[in-house]
PQR file of N, CA, C, O and H, with PARSE charges and radii, in Angstrom:
ATOM      1  N   MET A   1      -7.979  23.745 -11.546 -0.4000 1.5000
ATOM      2  CA  MET A   1      -7.507  22.867 -10.484 -0.0000 2.0000
ATOM      3  C   MET A   1      -8.421  21.660 -10.343  0.5500 1.7000
ATOM      4  O   MET A   1      -7.945  20.532 -10.221 -0.5500 1.4000
ATOM      5  N   SER A   2      -9.729  21.889 -10.359 -0.4000 1.5000
ATOM      6  CA  SER A   2     -10.650  20.761 -10.190 -0.0000 2.0000
ATOM      7  C   SER A   2     -10.578  19.806 -11.380  0.5500 1.7000
ATOM      8  O   SER A   2     -10.725  18.597 -11.204 -0.5500 1.4000
ATOM      9  H   SER A   2     -10.115  22.805 -10.459  0.4000 1.0000
ATOM     10  N   SER A   3     -10.356  20.323 -12.579 -0.4000 1.5000
ATOM     11  CA  SER A   3     -10.256  19.430 -13.734 -0.0000 2.0000
ATOM     12  C   SER A   3      -8.987  18.584 -13.645  0.5500 1.7000
ATOM     13  O   SER A   3      -8.973  17.424 -14.058 -0.5500 1.4000
ATOM     14  H   SER A   3     -10.237  21.305 -12.722  0.4000 1.0000
ATOM     15  N   CYS A   4      -7.926  19.176 -13.103 -0.4000 1.5000
ATOM     16  CA  CYS A   4      -6.685  18.426 -12.925 -0.0000 2.0000
ATOM     17  C   CYS A   4      -6.901  17.276 -11.934  0.5500 1.7000
ATOM     18  O   CYS A   4      -6.469  16.151 -12.181 -0.5500 1.4000
ATOM     19  H   CYS A   4      -7.938  20.118 -12.768  0.4000 1.0000
ATOM     20  N   LEU A   5      -7.570  17.564 -10.814 -0.4000 1.5000
ATOM     21  CA  LEU A   5      -7.843  16.519  -9.828 -0.0000 2.0000
ATOM     22  C   LEU A   5      -8.767  15.456 -10.400  0.5500 1.7000
ATOM     23  O   LEU A   5      -8.606  14.270 -10.111 -0.5500 1.4000
ATOM     24  H   LEU A   5      -7.921  18.479 -10.613  0.4000 1.0000
ATOM     25  N   ARG A   6      -9.732  15.872 -11.207 -0.4000 1.5000
ATOM     26  CA  ARG A   6     -10.656  14.925 -11.824 -0.0000 2.0000
ATOM     27  C   ARG A   6      -9.898  13.993 -12.768  0.5500 1.7000
ATOM     28  O   ARG A   6     -10.157  12.790 -12.800 -0.5500 1.4000
ATOM     29  H   ARG A   6      -9.863  16.836 -11.441  0.4000 1.0000
ATOM     30  N   ASN A   7      -8.967  14.550 -13.531 -0.4000 1.5000
ATOM     31  CA  ASN A   7      -8.177  13.721 -14.441 -0.0000 2.0000
ATOM     32  C   ASN A   7      -7.284  12.755 -13.673  0.5500 1.7000
ATOM     33  O   ASN A   7      -7.132  11.601 -14.076 -0.5500 1.4000
ATOM     34  H   ASN A   7      -8.756  15.527 -13.505  0.4000 1.0000
ATOM     35  N   LEU A   8      -6.694  13.208 -12.577 -0.4000 1.5000
ATOM     36  CA  LEU A   8      -5.863  12.316 -11.765 -0.0000 2.0000
ATOM     37  C   LEU A   8      -6.690  11.181 -11.181  0.5500 1.7000
ATOM     38  O   LEU A   8      -6.251  10.031 -11.155 -0.5500 1.4000
ATOM     39  H   LEU A   8      -6.818  14.145 -12.249  0.4000 1.0000
ATOM     40  N   ARG A   9      -7.898  11.513 -10.710 -0.4000 1.5000
ATOM     41  CA  ARG A   9      -8.759  10.485 -10.139 -0.0000 2.0000
ATOM     42  C   ARG A   9      -9.173   9.490 -11.215  0.5500 1.7000
ATOM     43  O   ARG A   9      -9.201   8.285 -10.964 -0.5500 1.4000
ATOM     44  H   ARG A   9      -8.255  12.447 -10.732  0.4000 1.0000
ATOM     45  N   ARG A  10      -9.494   9.977 -12.408 -0.4000 1.5000
ATOM     46  CA  ARG A  10      -9.897   9.095 -13.495 -0.0000 2.0000
ATOM     47  C   ARG A  10      -8.748   8.185 -13.892  0.5500 1.7000
ATOM     48  O   ARG A  10      -8.961   7.008 -14.182 -0.5500 1.4000
ATOM     49  H   ARG A  10      -9.471  10.955 -12.612  0.4000 1.0000
ATOM     50  N   ASP A  11      -7.525   8.722 -13.907 -0.4000 1.5000
ATOM     51  CA  ASP A  11      -6.364   7.907 -14.269 -0.0000 2.0000
ATOM     52  C   ASP A  11      -6.046   6.865 -13.204  0.5500 1.7000
ATOM     53  O   ASP A  11      -5.504   5.805 -13.519 -0.5500 1.4000
ATOM     54  H   ASP A  11      -7.352   9.678 -13.671  0.4000 1.0000
ATOM     55  N   ALA A  12      -6.375   7.152 -11.954 -0.4000 1.5000
ATOM     56  CA  ALA A  12      -6.057   6.226 -10.867 -0.0000 2.0000
ATOM     57  C   ALA A  12      -7.021   5.041 -10.824  0.5500 1.7000
ATOM     58  O   ALA A  12      -6.678   3.993 -10.279 -0.5500 1.4000
ATOM     59  H   ALA A  12      -6.816   8.012 -11.698  0.4000 1.0000
ATOM     60  N   LEU A  13      -8.205   5.188 -11.382 -0.4000 1.5000
ATOM     61  CA  LEU A  13      -9.188   4.117 -11.339 -0.0000 2.0000
ATOM     62  C   LEU A  13      -8.831   3.042 -12.356  0.5500 1.7000
ATOM     63  O   LEU A  13      -8.422   3.357 -13.473 -0.5500 1.4000
ATOM     64  H   LEU A  13      -8.484   6.040 -11.825  0.4000 1.0000
ATOM     65  N   PRO A  14      -8.981   1.773 -11.980 -0.5600 1.5000
ATOM     66  CA  PRO A  14      -8.708   0.706 -12.948  0.2800 2.0000
ATOM     67  C   PRO A  14      -9.803   0.697 -14.013  0.5500 1.7000
ATOM     68  O   PRO A  14     -10.936   1.079 -13.721 -0.5500 1.4000
ATOM     69  N   PRO A  15      -9.499   0.276 -15.222 -0.5600 1.5000
ATOM     70  CA  PRO A  15     -10.522   0.246 -16.275  0.2800 2.0000
ATOM     71  C   PRO A  15     -11.592  -0.783 -15.958  0.5500 1.7000
ATOM     72  O   PRO A  15     -11.303  -1.855 -15.426 -0.5500 1.4000
ATOM     73  N   HIS A  16     -12.831  -0.444 -16.290 -0.4000 1.5000
ATOM     74  CA  HIS A  16     -13.953  -1.365 -16.062 -0.0000 2.0000
ATOM     75  C   HIS A  16     -14.044  -2.322 -17.239  0.5500 1.7000
ATOM     76  O   HIS A  16     -13.877  -1.926 -18.393 -0.5500 1.4000
ATOM     77  H   HIS A  16     -13.066   0.427 -16.722  0.4000 1.0000
ATOM     78  N   ARG A  17     -14.304  -3.563 -16.939 -0.4000 1.5000
ATOM     79  CA  ARG A  17     -14.457  -4.553 -18.001 -0.0000 2.0000
ATOM     80  C   ARG A  17     -15.904  -4.994 -18.038  0.5500 1.7000
ATOM     81  O   ARG A  17     -16.440  -5.465 -17.035 -0.5500 1.4000
ATOM     82  H   ARG A  17     -14.439  -3.885 -16.002  0.4000 1.0000
ATOM     83  N   ALA A  18     -16.531  -4.848 -19.172 -0.4000 1.5000
ATOM     84  CA  ALA A  18     -17.940  -5.193 -19.319 -0.0000 2.0000
ATOM     85  C   ALA A  18     -18.142  -6.697 -19.439  0.5500 1.7000
ATOM     86  O   ALA A  18     -19.205  -7.200 -19.075 -0.5500 1.4000
ATOM     87  H   ALA A  18     -16.096  -4.465 -19.987  0.4000 1.0000
ATOM     88  N   ASP A  19     -17.148  -7.426 -19.941 -0.4000 1.5000
ATOM     89  CA  ASP A  19     -17.327  -8.860 -20.175 -0.0000 2.0000
ATOM     90  C   ASP A  19     -17.113  -9.691 -18.901  0.5500 1.7000
ATOM     91  O   ASP A  19     -17.362 -10.897 -18.912 -0.5500 1.4000
ATOM     92  H   ASP A  19     -16.285  -7.017 -20.236  0.4000 1.0000
ATOM     93  N   GLY A  20     -16.667  -9.081 -17.829 -0.4000 1.5000
ATOM     94  CA  GLY A  20     -16.488  -9.799 -16.572 -0.0000 2.0000
ATOM     95  C   GLY A  20     -15.220 -10.633 -16.531  0.5500 1.7000
ATOM     96  O   GLY A  20     -15.017 -11.403 -15.592 -0.5500 1.4000
ATOM     97  H   GLY A  20     -16.465  -8.101 -17.821  0.4000 1.0000
ATOM     98  N   ALA A  21     -14.376 -10.493 -17.521 -0.4000 1.5000
ATOM     99  CA  ALA A  21     -13.128 -11.261 -17.529 -0.0000 2.0000
ATOM    100  C   ALA A  21     -12.247 -10.814 -16.376  0.5500 1.7000
ATOM    101  O   ALA A  21     -12.017  -9.620 -16.181 -0.5500 1.4000
ATOM    102  H   ALA A  21     -14.541  -9.867 -18.284  0.4000 1.0000
ATOM    103  N   GLY A  22     -11.765 -11.766 -15.629 -0.4000 1.5000
ATOM    104  CA  GLY A  22     -10.895 -11.442 -14.509 -0.0000 2.0000
ATOM    105  C   GLY A  22     -11.649 -10.967 -13.282  0.5500 1.7000
ATOM    106  O   GLY A  22     -11.044 -10.445 -12.345 -0.5500 1.4000
ATOM    107  H   GLY A  22     -11.952 -12.736 -15.788  0.4000 1.0000
ATOM    108  N   ALA A  23     -12.950 -11.140 -13.277 -0.4000 1.5000
ATOM    109  CA  ALA A  23     -13.737 -10.702 -12.119 -0.0000 2.0000
ATOM    110  C   ALA A  23     -13.345 -11.527 -10.904  0.5500 1.7000
ATOM    111  O   ALA A  23     -13.317 -12.756 -10.966 -0.5500 1.4000
ATOM    112  H   ALA A  23     -13.441 -11.564 -14.038  0.4000 1.0000
ATOM    113  N   GLY A  24     -13.047 -10.864  -9.819 -0.4000 1.5000
ATOM    114  CA  GLY A  24     -12.656 -11.547  -8.597 -0.0000 2.0000
ATOM    115  C   GLY A  24     -11.196 -11.945  -8.566  0.5500 1.7000
ATOM    116  O   GLY A  24     -10.739 -12.508  -7.571 -0.5500 1.4000
ATOM    117  H   GLY A  24     -13.070  -9.866  -9.768  0.4000 1.0000
ATOM    118  N   LYS A  25     -10.455 -11.671  -9.616 -0.4000 1.5000
ATOM    119  CA  LYS A  25      -9.050 -12.047  -9.669 -0.0000 2.0000
ATOM    120  C   LYS A  25      -8.127 -10.854  -9.511  0.5500 1.7000
ATOM    121  O   LYS A  25      -6.906 -10.996  -9.582 -0.5500 1.4000
ATOM    122  H   LYS A  25     -10.826 -11.213 -10.424  0.4000 1.0000
ATOM    123  N   ALA A  26      -8.699  -9.686  -9.298 -0.4000 1.5000
ATOM    124  CA  ALA A  26      -7.864  -8.483  -9.205 -0.0000 2.0000
ATOM    125  C   ALA A  26      -7.026  -8.543  -7.940  0.5500 1.7000
ATOM    126  O   ALA A  26      -7.550  -8.777  -6.851 -0.5500 1.4000
ATOM    127  H   ALA A  26      -9.691  -9.571  -9.241  0.4000 1.0000
ATOM    128  N   GLY A  27      -5.736  -8.332  -8.083 -0.4000 1.5000
ATOM    129  CA  GLY A  27      -4.832  -8.336  -6.944 -0.0000 2.0000
ATOM    130  C   GLY A  27      -4.818  -6.966  -6.295  0.5500 1.7000
ATOM    131  O   GLY A  27      -5.464  -6.039  -6.784 -0.5500 1.4000
ATOM    132  H   GLY A  27      -5.311  -8.142  -8.968  0.4000 1.0000
ATOM    133  N   PRO A  28      -4.095  -6.830  -5.210 -0.5600 1.5000
ATOM    134  CA  PRO A  28      -4.000  -5.520  -4.559  0.2800 2.0000
ATOM    135  C   PRO A  28      -3.290  -4.519  -5.451  0.5500 1.7000
ATOM    136  O   PRO A  28      -2.379  -4.867  -6.202 -0.5500 1.4000
ATOM    137  N   ARG A  29      -3.719  -3.284  -5.356 -0.4000 1.5000
ATOM    138  CA  ARG A  29      -3.108  -2.238  -6.166 -0.0000 2.0000
ATOM    139  C   ARG A  29      -1.690  -1.962  -5.662  0.5500 1.7000
ATOM    140  O   ARG A  29      -1.349  -2.269  -4.520 -0.5500 1.4000
ATOM    141  H   ARG A  29      -4.459  -3.001  -4.745  0.4000 1.0000
ATOM    142  N   SER A  30      -0.890  -1.388  -6.524 -0.4000 1.5000
ATOM    143  CA  SER A  30       0.506  -1.154  -6.166 -0.0000 2.0000
ATOM    144  C   SER A  30       0.622  -0.208  -4.968  0.5500 1.7000
ATOM    145  O   SER A  30       1.530  -0.360  -4.151 -0.5500 1.4000
ATOM    146  H   SER A  30      -1.167  -1.139  -7.452  0.4000 1.0000
ATOM    147  N   SER A  31      -0.280   0.760  -4.855 -0.4000 1.5000
ATOM    148  CA  SER A  31      -0.214   1.670  -3.711 -0.0000 2.0000
ATOM    149  C   SER A  31      -0.496   0.923  -2.408  0.5500 1.7000
ATOM    150  O   SER A  31       0.073   1.251  -1.367 -0.5500 1.4000
ATOM    151  H   SER A  31      -1.018   0.884  -5.518  0.4000 1.0000
ATOM    152  N   THR A  32      -1.367  -0.073  -2.464 -0.4000 1.5000
ATOM    153  CA  THR A  32      -1.656  -0.876  -1.278 -0.0000 2.0000
ATOM    154  C   THR A  32      -0.434  -1.693  -0.886  0.5500 1.7000
ATOM    155  O   THR A  32      -0.119  -1.828   0.296 -0.5500 1.4000
ATOM    156  H   THR A  32      -1.830  -0.339  -3.310  0.4000 1.0000
ATOM    157  N   LEU A  33       0.248  -2.234  -1.882 -0.4000 1.5000
ATOM    158  CA  LEU A  33       1.454  -3.008  -1.591 -0.0000 2.0000
ATOM    159  C   LEU A  33       2.545  -2.127  -1.003  0.5500 1.7000
ATOM    160  O   LEU A  33       3.234  -2.536  -0.068 -0.5500 1.4000
ATOM    161  H   LEU A  33      -0.008  -2.124  -2.842  0.4000 1.0000
ATOM    162  N   ILE A  34       2.708  -0.925  -1.539 -0.4000 1.5000
ATOM    163  CA  ILE A  34       3.718  -0.005  -1.014 -0.0000 2.0000
ATOM    164  C   ILE A  34       3.400   0.364   0.423  0.5500 1.7000
ATOM    165  O   ILE A  34       4.295   0.421   1.265 -0.5500 1.4000
ATOM    166  H   ILE A  34       2.148  -0.593  -2.298  0.4000 1.0000
ATOM    167  N   LEU A  35       2.126   0.615   0.707 -0.4000 1.5000
ATOM    168  CA  LEU A  35       1.717   0.942   2.073 -0.0000 2.0000
ATOM    169  C   LEU A  35       1.976  -0.226   3.018  0.5500 1.7000
ATOM    170  O   LEU A  35       2.456  -0.023   4.133 -0.5500 1.4000
ATOM    171  H   LEU A  35       1.399   0.569   0.022  0.4000 1.0000
ATOM    172  N   ALA A  36       1.666  -1.439   2.585 -0.4000 1.5000
ATOM    173  CA  ALA A  36       1.878  -2.614   3.422 -0.0000 2.0000
ATOM    174  C   ALA A  36       3.370  -2.837   3.690  0.5500 1.7000
ATOM    175  O   ALA A  36       3.755  -3.159   4.814 -0.5500 1.4000
ATOM    176  H   ALA A  36       1.276  -1.604   1.679  0.4000 1.0000
ATOM    177  N   VAL A  37       4.200  -2.669   2.676 -0.4000 1.5000
ATOM    178  CA  VAL A  37       5.644  -2.847   2.854 -0.0000 2.0000
ATOM    179  C   VAL A  37       6.195  -1.785   3.794  0.5500 1.7000
ATOM    180  O   VAL A  37       7.027  -2.081   4.651 -0.5500 1.4000
ATOM    181  H   VAL A  37       3.887  -2.407   1.763  0.4000 1.0000
ATOM    182  N   THR A  38       5.732  -0.546   3.634 -0.4000 1.5000
ATOM    183  CA  THR A  38       6.197   0.540   4.503 -0.0000 2.0000
ATOM    184  C   THR A  38       5.793   0.292   5.951  0.5500 1.7000
ATOM    185  O   THR A  38       6.597   0.480   6.864 -0.5500 1.4000
ATOM    186  H   THR A  38       5.056  -0.305   2.937  0.4000 1.0000
ATOM    187  N   ALA A  39       4.547  -0.129   6.161 -0.4000 1.5000
ATOM    188  CA  ALA A  39       4.083  -0.410   7.521 -0.0000 2.0000
ATOM    189  C   ALA A  39       4.857  -1.588   8.119  0.5500 1.7000
ATOM    190  O   ALA A  39       5.213  -1.558   9.297 -0.5500 1.4000
ATOM    191  H   ALA A  39       3.894  -0.282   5.419  0.4000 1.0000
ATOM    192  N   GLY A  40       5.118  -2.614   7.322 -0.4000 1.5000
ATOM    193  CA  GLY A  40       5.880  -3.754   7.804 -0.0000 2.0000
ATOM    194  C   GLY A  40       7.302  -3.382   8.168  0.5500 1.7000
ATOM    195  O   GLY A  40       7.835  -3.845   9.176 -0.5500 1.4000
ATOM    196  H   GLY A  40       4.829  -2.638   6.364  0.4000 1.0000
ATOM    197  N   LEU A  41       7.915  -2.544   7.348 -0.4000 1.5000
ATOM    198  CA  LEU A  41       9.273  -2.092   7.633 -0.0000 2.0000
ATOM    199  C   LEU A  41       9.319  -1.254   8.902  0.5500 1.7000
ATOM    200  O   LEU A  41      10.229  -1.408   9.716 -0.5500 1.4000
ATOM    201  H   LEU A  41       7.481  -2.167   6.529  0.4000 1.0000
ATOM    202  N   ALA A  42       8.349  -0.374   9.074 -0.4000 1.5000
ATOM    203  CA  ALA A  42       8.298   0.457  10.280 -0.0000 2.0000
ATOM    204  C   ALA A  42       8.112  -0.421  11.523  0.5500 1.7000
ATOM    205  O   ALA A  42       8.743  -0.183  12.553 -0.5500 1.4000
ATOM    206  H   ALA A  42       7.610  -0.249   8.413  0.4000 1.0000
ATOM    207  N   LEU A  43       7.252  -1.427  11.423 -0.4000 1.5000
ATOM    208  CA  LEU A  43       7.039  -2.334  12.550 -0.0000 2.0000
ATOM    209  C   LEU A  43       8.312  -3.122  12.852  0.5500 1.7000
ATOM    210  O   LEU A  43       8.659  -3.321  14.016 -0.5500 1.4000
ATOM    211  H   LEU A  43       6.740  -1.619  10.586  0.4000 1.0000
ATOM    212  N   PHE A  44       8.999  -3.563  11.820 -0.4000 1.5000
ATOM    213  CA  PHE A  44      10.254  -4.294  12.014 -0.0000 2.0000
ATOM    214  C   PHE A  44      11.291  -3.418  12.712  0.5500 1.7000
ATOM    215  O   PHE A  44      11.985  -3.880  13.617 -0.5500 1.4000
ATOM    216  H   PHE A  44       8.718  -3.400  10.874  0.4000 1.0000
ATOM    217  N   VAL A  45      11.396  -2.165  12.298 -0.4000 1.5000
ATOM    218  CA  VAL A  45      12.366  -1.252  12.915 -0.0000 2.0000
ATOM    219  C   VAL A  45      12.010  -1.014  14.376  0.5500 1.7000
ATOM    220  O   VAL A  45      12.895  -0.983  15.231 -0.5500 1.4000
ATOM    221  H   VAL A  45      10.831  -1.790  11.563  0.4000 1.0000
ATOM    222  N   LEU A  46      10.723  -0.845  14.672 -0.4000 1.5000
ATOM    223  CA  LEU A  46      10.308  -0.635  16.065 -0.0000 2.0000
ATOM    224  C   LEU A  46      10.642  -1.846  16.933  0.5500 1.7000
ATOM    225  O   LEU A  46      11.128  -1.697  18.055 -0.5500 1.4000
ATOM    226  H   LEU A  46      10.003  -0.870  13.978  0.4000 1.0000
ATOM    227  N   VAL A  47      10.384  -3.028  16.419 -0.4000 1.5000
ATOM    228  CA  VAL A  47      10.688  -4.244  17.182 -0.0000 2.0000
ATOM    229  C   VAL A  47      12.193  -4.388  17.375  0.5500 1.7000
ATOM    230  O   VAL A  47      12.643  -4.757  18.459 -0.5500 1.4000
ATOM    231  H   VAL A  47       9.990  -3.149  15.508  0.4000 1.0000
ATOM    232  N   ALA A  48      12.975  -4.102  16.338 -0.4000 1.5000
ATOM    233  CA  ALA A  48      14.429  -4.209  16.446 -0.0000 2.0000
ATOM    234  C   ALA A  48      14.969  -3.217  17.470  0.5500 1.7000
ATOM    235  O   ALA A  48      15.855  -3.557  18.254 -0.5500 1.4000
ATOM    236  H   ALA A  48      12.610  -3.802  15.457  0.4000 1.0000
ATOM    237  N   ARG A  49      14.443  -1.993  17.467 -0.4000 1.5000
ATOM    238  CA  ARG A  49      14.907  -0.996  18.436 -0.0000 2.0000
ATOM    239  C   ARG A  49      14.507  -1.384  19.860  0.5500 1.7000
ATOM    240  O   ARG A  49      15.268  -1.173  20.805 -0.5500 1.4000
ATOM    241  H   ARG A  49      13.723  -1.717  16.829  0.4000 1.0000
ATOM    242  N   ALA A  50      13.305  -1.953  20.007 -0.4000 1.5000
ATOM    243  CA  ALA A  50      12.874  -2.378  21.347 -0.0000 2.0000
ATOM    244  C   ALA A  50      13.761  -3.516  21.849  0.5500 1.7000
ATOM    245  O   ALA A  50      14.140  -3.537  23.020 -0.5500 1.4000
ATOM    246  H   ALA A  50      12.687  -2.125  19.240  0.4000 1.0000
ATOM    247  N   LEU A  51      14.089  -4.456  20.975 -0.4000 1.5000
ATOM    248  CA  LEU A  51      14.966  -5.547  21.383 -0.0000 2.0000
ATOM    249  C   LEU A  51      16.370  -5.047  21.710  0.5500 1.7000
ATOM    250  O   LEU A  51      16.995  -5.517  22.661 -0.5500 1.4000
ATOM    251  H   LEU A  51      13.781  -4.439  20.024  0.4000 1.0000
ATOM    252  N   ALA A  52      16.858  -4.107  20.930 -0.4000 1.5000
ATOM    253  CA  ALA A  52      18.190  -3.543  21.207 -0.0000 2.0000
ATOM    254  C   ALA A  52      18.207  -2.813  22.553  0.5500 1.7000
ATOM    255  O   ALA A  52      19.169  -2.925  23.312 -0.5500 1.4000
ATOM    256  H   ALA A  52      16.350  -3.726  20.157  0.4000 1.0000
ATOM    257  N   ALA A  53      17.155  -2.078  22.838 -0.4000 1.5000
ATOM    258  CA  ALA A  53      17.088  -1.367  24.129 -0.0000 2.0000
ATOM    259  C   ALA A  53      16.967  -2.361  25.272  0.5500 1.7000
ATOM    260  O   ALA A  53      17.529  -2.154  26.348 -0.5500 1.4000
ATOM    261  H   ALA A  53      16.373  -1.987  22.221  0.4000 1.0000
ATOM    262  N   LEU A  54      16.233  -3.437  25.036 -0.4000 1.5000
ATOM    263  CA  LEU A  54      16.070  -4.452  26.086 -0.0000 2.0000
ATOM    264  C   LEU A  54      17.398  -5.149  26.374  0.5500 1.7000
ATOM    265  O   LEU A  54      17.748  -5.387  27.530 -0.5500 1.4000
ATOM    266  H   LEU A  54      15.776  -3.605  24.163  0.4000 1.0000
ATOM    267  N   LEU A  55      18.135  -5.473  25.303 -0.4000 1.5000
ATOM    268  CA  LEU A  55      19.413  -6.150  25.501 -0.0000 2.0000
ATOM    269  C   LEU A  55      20.474  -5.221  26.056  0.5500 1.7000
ATOM    270  O   LEU A  55      21.354  -5.654  26.801 -0.5500 1.4000
ATOM    271  H   LEU A  55      17.851  -5.280  24.364  0.4000 1.0000
ATOM    272  N   ALA A  56      20.399  -3.958  25.702 -0.4000 1.5000
ATOM    273  CA  ALA A  56      21.372  -2.985  26.223 -0.0000 2.0000
ATOM    274  C   ALA A  56      21.155  -2.744  27.710  0.5500 1.7000
ATOM    275  O   ALA A  56      22.102  -2.475  28.449 -0.5500 1.4000
ATOM    276  H   ALA A  56      19.684  -3.606  25.097  0.4000 1.0000
ATOM    277  N   GLY A  57      19.908  -2.842  28.140 -0.4000 1.5000
ATOM    278  CA  GLY A  57      19.605  -2.625  29.564 -0.0000 2.0000
ATOM    279  C   GLY A  57      19.892  -3.847  30.401  0.5500 1.7000
ATOM    280  O   GLY A  57      19.996  -3.730  31.622 -0.5500 1.4000
ATOM    281  H   GLY A  57      19.139  -3.061  27.540  0.4000 1.0000
ATOM    282  N   ALA A  58      20.025  -5.009  29.806 -0.4000 1.5000
ATOM    283  CA  ALA A  58      20.223  -6.238  30.572 -0.0000 2.0000
ATOM    284  C   ALA A  58      21.625  -6.426  31.056  0.5500 1.7000
ATOM    285  O   ALA A  58      21.923  -7.423  31.714 -0.5500 1.4000
ATOM    286  H   ALA A  58      19.941  -5.104  28.814  0.4000 1.0000
TER
END
């Protein structure tokens, strides 16, 4: 089990570059983008539901 987790962790890490090419140019990882999109969608849904409840009560 621990070797499986170690392999998953090793695969998740981006490769290290010794020559420094692309240093400082790395964009956000795909998991970060997915998390940001999910959080944004959840916030949008909450705001839409709050506005709908506000308009329904008016």
